[in-house]
N, C-alpha and C positions, 0 to 999 in steps of 0.2 A: 721802753715803756714797761712799767711795771703794773703787776696784777695783784690786788690784794687778796689775800689768802686766809682764812682763818684755820687752826689749829683744835684740836678736840679741849686744848684748855682754855680757848677763849682769846686766846693772845693773836693780835693781827701781825702776818708777816707778808714780805713784799717778795714777791719772784719776777726776776728779771726776763722777759720775754723780748729776745733781739727782734729787730725789724727784718725784713724781707732782704736779702741782699740784693736783688734785681728787681727792678719794677716789672710788673707783667706785662708784657707785649700785647700791644692792642689787636683785636681780631682781626685777621684779613677779611677782606668782603668775600661773600660766597658767591663762586661761579655758577651759573645756571648746570644742570646735567647735560652731558652729549645726549644728542638725540637718539645715538644706537642703547645708551642706557635707559632712557626715559621710555623707549620701545619694548625693551628687555621688561621693565617693571611692569608696563602695561598688559604684556602677554603673560607676566606670572599670575598677577591679578585676576585676568580675563579665567586662568585656569585654576584660581582657587587656591594659590601658594602663599605661603609666607613670605612679606616683604620687609627688606630691611627698614628699621626704625617705626615699625609699625605693628598692633599688638596681635597676637596669634591664639585665637580664641580657643582652639586645642590644645596649646601649650597651658594655657591657662585654667583649664578644666583639668588637666592631666597633673599639674605641679600644685593642686587646691589640696588642702588638708583632707584626708580620709576620714569619712562620715560615718564610716560605719558601725563606731564604737555607740553611736547615739542608738543604734536600733536593735544592740544587743541588751536583754534584758537578764537579771540575775534569776536563778532558780528560787522560786519560795520554800524549798526543801532544804533541810539542814544540811551540811557538809557529811558526807559518810551515812547517810540515810537509807541510801539505794543498796546498800550492801547487805 
C-alpha cells in the first residue's frame, strides 16, 4: 500500500507502507469472573476502595492541574519600590 505525501516544494511522493505480516487474532470470548473475585470486588467497593477498571475520584482530584496560580494577583507597586 502506498500513502501519498507532499513535500515543502509541493511535489507529491509516495511512501510504501507494508501490510501487517500477521492477521490479528480474533478476541477470545470473555469468561465470567470467578465468584471469589466478585466477592473481593464487592468487599472493596463496600469499603470505598479503588477498583480495577473504575474511575478513582481521589486520584482524579490529586492528578488535576494545580489551580493556585489563578488565585495569585500581581502587586500594583512597581518592582523595587519597597526598598
